[in-house]
N, CA, C and O of each residue as an XYZ file, in Angstrom:
544
protein
N     101.587    125.618     64.215
C     102.963    125.064     64.528
C     103.350    125.448     65.938
O     104.429    125.047     66.376
N     102.559    126.188     66.675
C     102.837    126.523     68.061
C     102.820    125.294     68.927
O     103.277    125.370     70.068
N     102.339    124.199     68.480
C     102.274    122.969     69.326
C     103.635    122.478     69.694
O     103.838    121.944     70.785
N     104.651    122.666     68.725
C     105.937    122.175     68.966
C     106.893    123.162     69.587
O     108.043    122.811     69.847
N     106.456    124.402     69.839
C     107.249    125.418     70.469
C     107.238    125.230     71.991
O     106.176    125.274     72.612
N     108.384    125.026     72.577
C     108.430    124.849     74.041
C     109.642    125.506     74.524
O     110.715    125.300     73.957
N     109.541    126.306     75.565
C     110.578    127.088     76.190
C     111.251    126.253     77.275
O     110.798    126.236     78.420
N     112.328    125.564     76.916
C     113.048    124.717     77.875
C     113.769    125.530     78.980
O     113.988    125.000     80.070
N     114.115    126.711     78.741
C     114.845    127.507     79.730
C     113.995    127.740     80.908
O     114.500    127.703     82.030
N     112.690    127.989     80.731
C     111.783    128.204     81.863
C     111.283    126.980     82.470
O     110.735    127.030     83.572
N     111.436    125.809     81.797
C     110.978    124.484     82.251
C     112.057    123.585     82.482
O     111.916    122.397     82.193
N     113.179    124.039     82.998
C     114.355    123.110     83.300
C     114.019    122.124     84.318
O     114.580    121.029     84.311
N     113.140    122.430     85.200
C     112.782    121.504     86.214
C     112.221    120.183     85.646
O     112.347    119.127     86.265
N     111.627    120.265     84.506
C     111.211    118.992     83.803
C     112.279    118.041     83.562
O     112.094    116.834     83.717
N     113.447    118.555     83.169
C     114.588    117.679     82.879
C     115.122    117.150     84.199
O     115.592    116.013     84.248
N     115.070    117.915     85.245
C     115.497    117.444     86.567
C     114.583    116.306     87.093
O     115.078    115.341     87.676
N     113.309    116.417     86.894
C     112.345    115.406     87.286
C     112.645    114.147     86.507
O     112.732    113.060     87.079
N     112.803    114.291     85.198
C     113.088    113.080     84.323
C     114.400    112.390     84.750
O     114.464    111.168     84.880
N     115.448    113.219     84.964
C     116.727    112.613     85.472
C     116.517    111.950     86.810
O     117.032    110.854     87.030
N     115.800    112.553     87.690
C     115.514    111.976     89.047
C     114.723    110.617     88.917
O     115.004    109.653     89.630
N     113.760    110.588     88.010
C     112.985    109.342     87.733
C     113.967    108.222     87.311
O     113.919    107.104     87.822
N     114.823    108.556     86.396
C     115.754    107.524     85.833
C     116.744    106.999     86.943
O     116.984    105.799     87.075
N     117.313    108.003     87.746
C     118.230    107.657     88.782
C     117.452    106.830     89.862
O     117.956    105.800     90.308
N     116.266    107.260     90.270
C     115.484    106.599     91.274
C     115.130    105.216     90.801
O     115.195    104.264     91.579
N     114.762    105.078     89.562
C     114.442    103.698     89.048
C     115.592    102.802     89.070
O     115.445    101.613     89.355
N     116.777    103.325     88.772
C     118.061    102.478     88.798
C     118.279    102.095     90.297
O     118.495    100.922     90.604
N     118.226    103.033     91.174
C     118.508    102.688     92.563
C     117.543    101.688     93.133
O     117.919    100.768     93.860
N     116.252    101.893     92.778
C     115.212    100.988     93.167
C     115.369     99.569     92.653
O     115.153     98.594     93.372
N     115.745     99.485     91.402
C     115.932     98.202     90.730
C     117.078     97.412     91.204
O     116.984     96.196     91.373
N     118.213     98.106     91.435
C     119.493     97.482     91.688
C     119.784     97.360     93.213
O     120.495     96.446     93.630
N     119.244     98.264     94.023
C     119.743     98.253     95.406
C     118.563     98.056     96.400
O     118.819     97.767     97.569
N     117.300     98.199     95.984
C     116.206     98.146     96.909
C     115.260     96.960     96.639
O     114.265     96.807     97.348
N     115.553     96.108     95.615
C     114.696     95.019     95.336
C     115.264     93.674     95.968
O     116.426     93.307     95.798
N     114.352     93.004     96.691
C     114.681     91.818     97.321
C     114.572     90.579     96.429
O     115.427     89.695     96.392
N     113.454     90.596     95.721
C     113.123     89.475     94.967
C     113.284     89.716     93.415
O     112.872     90.763     92.915
N     113.873     88.761     92.682
C     114.135     88.965     91.312
C     113.021     88.655     90.371
O     113.145     88.902     89.171
N     111.930     88.122     90.868
C     110.711     87.692     90.151
C     109.497     88.224     90.692
O     109.374     88.472     91.892
N     108.487     88.427     89.739
C     107.220     88.914     90.205
C     106.205     87.711     90.261
O     106.179     86.850     89.382
N     105.449     87.710     91.251
C     104.437     86.571     91.378
C     103.309     86.752     90.343
O     102.435     87.603     90.510
N     103.343     85.969     89.314
C     102.391     86.073     88.255
C     101.574     84.679     88.195
O     102.070     83.589     88.482
N     100.386     84.867     87.822
C      99.528     83.669     87.711
C     100.153     82.727     86.696
O     100.627     83.169     85.649
N     100.160     81.397     87.003
C     100.751     80.416     86.161
C     100.227     80.405     84.715
O     100.967     80.150     83.765
N      98.873     80.702     84.583
C      98.240     80.701     83.274
C      98.830     81.829     82.422
O      99.063     81.660     81.225
N      99.084     83.062     83.104
C      99.628     84.195     82.478
C     101.096     83.930     82.002
O     101.502     84.379     80.930
N     101.882     83.174     82.850
C     103.165     82.786     82.507
C     103.190     81.938     81.262
O     104.030     82.162     80.391
N     102.244     80.909     81.136
C     102.139     80.086     80.001
C     101.702     80.877     78.750
O     102.172     80.573     77.654
N     100.846     81.851     78.880
C     100.425     82.706     77.765
C     101.614     83.559     77.266
O     101.800     83.731     76.061
N     102.393     84.074     78.190
C     103.538     84.876     77.787
C     104.615     84.081     77.169
O     105.296     84.567     76.267
N     104.807     82.885     77.606
C     105.791     82.012     76.996
C     105.404     81.552     75.545
O     106.261     81.373     74.679
N     104.068     81.372     75.334
C     103.665     81.095     73.932
C     103.772     82.333     73.053
O     103.759     82.217     71.828
N     103.879     83.546     73.667
C     104.152     84.748     72.821
C     105.669     84.941     72.664
O     106.096     85.874     71.984
N     106.505     84.062     73.292
C     107.911     84.304     73.072
C     108.718     84.804     74.273
O     109.941     84.915     74.187
N     108.042     85.111     75.407
C     108.678     85.695     76.539
C     109.080     84.535     77.429
O     108.349     84.165     78.347
N     110.279     83.946     77.149
C     110.808     82.780     77.905
C     111.144     83.093     79.325
O     111.166     82.188     80.159
N     111.414     84.362     79.646
C     111.805     84.722     80.993
C     110.601     85.069     81.881
O     110.785     85.496     83.021
N     109.396     84.894     81.384
C     108.238     85.179     82.212
C     108.094     84.427     83.441
O     108.135     83.198     83.373
N     107.916     85.050     84.648
C     107.880     84.380     85.899
C     109.131     84.089     86.616
O     109.126     83.766     87.804
N     110.221     84.198     85.903
C     111.563     84.025     86.522
C     112.376     85.232     86.653
O     113.413     85.153     87.312
N     112.031     86.366     86.097
C     112.694     87.625     86.204
C     111.717     88.713     86.493
O     110.518     88.554     86.262
N     112.225     89.876     87.020
C     111.362     90.975     87.366
C     110.807     91.638     86.116
O     109.622     91.973     86.115
N     111.556     91.848     85.074
C     111.094     92.354     83.851
C     111.455     91.324     82.770
O     112.442     90.600     82.905
N     110.655     91.261     81.703
C     111.011     90.320     80.563
C     112.242     90.795     79.906
O     112.313     91.923     79.416
N     113.258     89.907     79.888
C     114.572     90.289     79.328
C     114.461     90.499     77.772
O     115.324     91.146     77.178
N     113.401     89.952     77.132
C     113.190     90.113     75.714
C     112.876     91.551     75.374
O     113.078     91.974     74.235
N     112.378     92.323     76.349
C     112.062     93.719     76.074
C     113.048     94.683     76.775
O     113.389     95.730     76.225
N     113.521     94.304     78.042
C     114.229     95.292     78.830
C     115.701     94.967     79.022
O     116.390     95.634     79.794
N     116.194     93.933     78.316
C     117.618     93.614     78.423
C     118.408     94.560     77.485
O     117.828     95.109     76.548
N     119.681     94.750     77.719
C     120.403     95.607     76.793
C     120.522     94.992     75.402
O     120.722     95.706     74.420
N     120.402     93.699     75.320
C     120.557     93.010     73.999
C     119.323     93.376     73.138
O     119.389     93.244     71.916
N     118.155     93.853     73.764
C     117.057     94.262     73.014
C     117.318     95.574     72.161
O     116.626     95.898     71.197
N     118.323     96.231     72.604
C     118.688     97.446     71.822
C     119.436     97.231     70.543
O     119.622     98.122     69.714
N     119.888     95.891     70.425
C     120.604     95.552     69.154
C     119.566     94.938     68.115
O     119.880     94.745     66.941
N     118.400     94.666     68.592
C     117.333     94.078     67.837
C     116.560     95.235     67.101
O     116.047     96.127     67.776
N     116.471     95.235     65.777
C     115.771     96.253     65.012
C     114.416     96.446     65.396
O     113.952     97.574     65.565
N     113.687     95.286     65.557
C     112.288     95.308     65.877
C     112.035     95.999     67.229
O     111.146     96.839     67.368
N     112.851     95.611     68.209
C     112.718     96.216     69.560
C     113.006     97.719     69.505
O     112.285     98.523     70.096
N     114.072     98.084     68.786
C     114.302     99.583     68.673
C     113.202    100.319     68.030
O     112.900    101.427     68.473
N     112.547     99.789     66.984
C     111.437    100.473     66.297
C     110.291    100.513     67.283
O     109.675    101.571     67.413
N     109.952     99.431     68.001
C     108.873     99.460     68.918
C     109.118    100.447     70.118
O     108.194    101.148     70.531
N     110.264    100.489     70.622
C     110.601    101.395     71.690
C     110.535    102.877     71.213
O     110.022    103.727     71.941
N     111.014    103.169     70.083
C     111.088    104.514     69.496
C     109.681    104.975     69.216
O     109.293    106.067     69.630
N     108.896    104.151     68.509
C     107.527    104.520     68.263
C     106.662    104.709     69.558
O     105.869    105.645     69.656
N     106.840    103.833     70.490
C     106.081    103.916     71.744
C     106.463    105.188     72.481
O     105.590    105.876     73.010
N     107.732    105.511     72.526
C     108.145    106.752     73.149
C     107.597    107.973     72.529
O     107.139    108.884     73.218
N     107.637    108.011     71.193
C     107.111    109.131     70.437
C     105.588    109.284     70.654
O     105.069    110.385     70.837
N     104.902    108.126     70.626
C     103.426    108.228     70.753
C     103.049    108.583     72.177
O     102.042    109.259     72.385
N     103.830    108.146     73.180
C     103.451    108.507     74.545
C     103.740    109.974     74.774
O     102.949    110.657     75.424
N     104.842    110.475     74.265
C     105.217    111.867     74.440
C     104.268    112.820     73.662
O     103.889    113.871     74.179
N     103.900    112.454     72.454
C     102.945    113.260     71.594
C     101.630    113.205     72.307
O     101.035    114.272     72.459
N     101.091    112.082     72.773
C      99.871    111.882     73.346
C      99.712    112.663     74.708
O      98.668    113.256     74.980
N     100.792    112.630     75.537
C     100.706    113.370     76.749
C     100.639    114.997     76.497
O      99.939    115.757     77.166
N     101.438    115.365     75.484
C     101.423    116.749     75.156
C     100.020    117.177     74.453
O      99.436    118.216     74.760
N      99.597    116.360     73.583
C      98.298    116.603     72.885
C      97.113    116.599     73.842
O      96.221    117.438     73.720
N      97.090    115.662     74.798
C      95.970    115.515     75.739
C      96.040    116.558     76.881
O      95.112    116.635     77.687
N      97.119    117.357     76.964
C      97.208    118.321     77.997
C      97.626    117.665     79.350
O      97.345    118.252     80.394
N      98.253    116.532     79.373
C      98.668    115.899     80.629
C      98.825    114.404     80.384
O      98.471    113.871     79.332
N      99.367    113.763     81.395
C      99.602    112.306     81.345
C      98.386    111.581     81.880
O      97.416    112.185     82.339
N      98.472    110.284     81.805
C      97.408    109.452     82.235
C      97.113    109.657     83.723
O      95.945    109.779     84.092
N      98.100    109.698     84.563
C      97.983    109.873     85.993
C      97.360    111.233     86.347
O      96.507    111.348     87.227
N      97.836    112.265     85.610
C      97.287    113.608     85.869
C      95.794    113.663     85.589
O      95.017    114.156     86.407
N      95.412    113.173     84.469
C      93.967    113.160     84.071
C      93.216    112.323     85.017
O      92.154    112.727     85.491
N      93.722    111.161     85.318
C      92.873    110.084     86.068
C      92.765    110.559     87.574
O      91.695    110.413     88.165
N      93.816    111.103     88.177
C      93.772    111.450     89.497
C      93.259    112.908     89.703
O      92.242    113.134     90.358
N      93.942    113.809     89.165
C      93.640    115.258     89.402
C      92.377    115.687     88.555
O      91.458    116.308     89.089
N      92.358    115.361     87.312
C      91.297    115.756     86.430
C      89.918    115.191     86.873
O      88.916    115.904     86.923
N      89.921    113.879     87.189
C      88.663    113.250     87.480
C      88.205    113.747     88.917
O      87.006    113.927     89.130
N      89.118    113.958     89.862
C      88.687    114.435     91.161
C      88.154    115.855     91.089
O      87.398    116.261     91.971
N      88.534    116.654     90.030
C      87.985    117.977     89.893
C      86.760    117.939     88.915
O      86.268    118.986     88.495
N      86.293    116.729     88.571
C      85.162    116.581     87.736
C      85.256    117.271     86.392
O      84.288    117.887     85.944
N      86.414    117.180     85.733
C      86.674    117.830     84.478
C      86.279    116.833     83.366
O      86.758    115.700     83.310
N      85.383    117.314     82.488
C      84.917    116.423     81.436
C      86.103    116.055     80.450
O      86.195    114.892     80.058
N      86.996    116.999     80.047
C      88.045    116.581     79.261
C      88.932    115.482     79.828
O      89.387    114.604     79.096
N      89.170    115.531     81.100
C      89.865    114.422     81.776
C      89.127    113.076     81.687
O      89.745    112.037     81.453
N      87.827    113.105     81.872
C      87.061    111.911     81.676
C      87.122    111.332     80.281
O      87.185    110.115     80.106
N      87.103    112.195     79.300
C      87.201    111.771     77.920
C      88.583    111.197     77.738
O      88.713    110.110     77.173
N      89.581    111.845     78.169
C      91.010    111.397     78.020
C      91.175    110.086     78.661
O      91.801    109.211     78.064
N      90.665    109.869     79.836
C      90.839    108.592     80.562
C      90.064    107.432     79.842
O      90.539    106.296     79.827
N      88.919    107.718     79.274
C      88.240    106.723     78.527
C      89.048    106.355     77.292
O      89.119    105.188     76.906
N      89.658    107.365     76.677
C      90.541    107.089     75.539
C      91.785    106.287     75.926
O      92.208    105.413     75.169
N      92.368    106.562     77.067
C      93.501    105.780     77.534
C      93.135    104.271     77.690
O      93.849    103.366     77.257
N      91.947    104.081     78.353
C      91.589    102.641     78.549
C      91.268    101.965     77.220
O      91.677    100.821     77.021
N      90.540    102.634     76.281
C      90.301    102.092     75.070
C      91.659    101.733     74.266
O      91.825    100.660     73.687
N      92.526    102.690     74.307
C      93.827    102.550     73.678
C      94.558    101.340     74.343
O      95.062    100.472     73.630
N      94.613    101.284     75.606
C      95.359    100.200     76.279
C      94.731     98.807     75.980
O      95.468     97.847     75.754
N      93.458     98.697     75.976
C      92.785     97.419     75.705
C      92.975     96.996     74.307
O      93.193     95.820     74.015
N      92.886     98.039     73.356
C      93.169     97.708     71.936
C      94.560     97.205     71.776
O      94.785     96.215     71.079
N      95.545     97.884     72.428
C      96.947     97.465     72.266
C      97.170     96.033     72.789
O      97.757     95.181     72.122
N      96.674     95.815     74.012
C      96.967     94.492     74.667
C      96.267     93.324     73.868
O      96.861     92.273     73.626
N      94.993     93.568     73.482
C      94.290     92.439     72.916
C      94.337     92.272     71.365
O      94.092     91.200     70.812
N      94.668     93.400     70.721
C      94.676     93.331     69.186
C      96.060     93.553     68.597
O      96.481     92.823     67.700
N      96.745     94.528     69.084
C      98.027     94.896     68.435
C      99.245     94.071     68.975
O     100.064     93.543     68.223
N      99.293     94.007     70.306
C     100.357     93.288     70.942
C     100.567     91.892     70.498
O     101.715     91.503     70.282
N      99.481     91.056     70.334
C      99.692     89.695     69.803
C     100.189     89.654     68.354
O     100.771     88.654     67.935
N      99.980     90.670     67.624
C     100.447     90.682     66.237
C     101.960     91.052     66.215
O     102.668     90.638     65.297
N     102.445     91.798     67.175
C     103.885     92.123     67.235
C     104.742     91.024     67.733
O     105.894     90.886     67.322
N     104.191     90.220     68.633
C     104.978     89.089     69.181
C     104.288     87.845     68.891
O     104.768     86.772     69.258
């Protein structure tokens, strides 16, 4: 049960980093972006539109996932909640995030980081090619 014990008082800086990431993302998206669309391959745009992403190629982020109206959709809420829980649990269970293992761990030639990165890639490929099409 020690896995879930975490001393937030000594790790307050984590909350400040998270808050800074949220504020920085907001400033970057609303005040530092020149173009509202991302240059995507036309074939990818067609594939996304067949999956139901009608805003593909015309907006920076798909409004079907990132618009405030997505929070009123039960399916989107469940997907966002489950994704957040799985990412948080996975980062804690793996002893670090994807970037930490891929950059720091692999540069230090740590075998656990190599195993974690392989798992991240397998999980990502499985999600994109098998699970994601079933959800949308």
